N, C-alpha and C positions, 0 to 999 in steps of 0.2 A: 531212406534215412531222413530224419527230421533235422533241418538246419537250425542251429541256435543263434540267437542275436545276443551276444554277450556284452561287448564294449558299449554299444549304444544304450542297452538296458541299464548297465551300471552308471553310465553318465547321466541319463535322464532321471534315474532313481536317486542319484546323489543330489541333483538339483532340487528335486521335490523334497528330499530329506532335509536339505539345508533350509529350504523355505519353511518347512514344518518346525525344524529346530529353532529357527529365528523367532517364530511365533511363540513357541514354548519358552524360549530363553528369556523373553521379556517378563514372564510371569514367575519364574523361579529365582529366588534370591540366594539360596544355599548352593555354594559352588559344587559340592559333590552331587547334589540332586540335579543341578544344571547339566553336569557331565552325563549322568545316567539317562536323563530324559533326551538329551541331544543324541546320544549313542542309539537309544531305542528308536527315536524318530528316523534317524539316518538309515539304520539297518533295515527297519521295517519297510521304508519307502523303496529301498533298493530291491528287496525281496518281492514286494508287491508289483513293481514295474517289471521286474524280470519275469514274473508269472504272466502278466498281461501281454508282454511283448513276445513271449514264447509259449503261447497257448497251445500250439500244435505239439510242441515237445512235452508239455505237461499232460495233454491228452494221451500222447503215445506212452508216456511213462506210467501214468495212473489211468489205466484203461477203464476202471470202474466208473469214471466220471461220465462216460457215454451212456450209462444206464440210469443215471440220476435224472428224474424228470426236469425238463427245461435246460439243464446244464449241458445237454448234448449239443447245444448251439454255442459257438465260441463267444459271441457278443454277450450272451446271457451270463456265461461264466466270467467274462471280464467285468461286467456290471456287478456281479456278486462280489468279486474281489474289491471293486470300488466301494460297495456298500459296507463291506467289512472294514475297509480303510476309514470311511466316514465314522463308523462307530468307534474305531480305535482312536482316531484323532479327537473326536468329541469326548470320549471317555477319559483320555489323558488330560485334556483341557479341564474337564470337570473335576478330576482327581486333584489336579494342581490347585484349582480355584478353591475347592472345599478344604484342602489340607492347609493352604497358606493364607486363609482369611477370605472373607466374603467377596469383596470386589476384586476382580481380576483386571489388570491393566491392559495387557495385550490381547486377551481372548474375549473381549466384551461381545464380539459377534462370532461366537464359537461355531454356530451352524454354518455361517458363511465360509469361514476358513475350512471347516471340516468338509463341506461339500466341494469346495474348490480343490482341496488336496485329493479327495476321492475322484473327482472328475478328471484331474490331471493324470492320475494313475490309469484310469480307463482310457483316456485319450492318447496316452503315450504311443501305442503302436500305430495310431492313425496320424499323429503329428510328425513322427520321425521321418517319413518319406519327404515331407516338405522341408524339414530342417537338415536332412542329410547332405544336400548339395552345398550348403553353407558351412559345413563342419570341416575341420582339418582332416587330412587323409588318414591319420592314425586312428581317428574315431570311426571311420567307415570300415 
């Protein structure tokens, strides 16, 4: 049986989602759009981190992934999730910038933020063992 990492994945995903939401929040002025983009960033980050921190479970559940070239390696699969995250973050940033006027206040360095969020999603399962001893008992 494959062990799931649930609470830590939700916690780290929430932190990354809040960071991404803060970046998007500075660019969106319409309150309903703000809420939608924040919710989207938050939920996506939690799902992406859950996948990267539970790669064994995902492979066990979706066994066809082992047959996809290169994806049979866990780290390549995690990097693919990170690249999808980079594209999603950058795409959201670009959509906001193009929809709400030419210059964007918070996302001026969109690739930097996009790559950082993607890297955090990929690094989450490797960072958690270092963070775990410092976290409260309920989070472990």
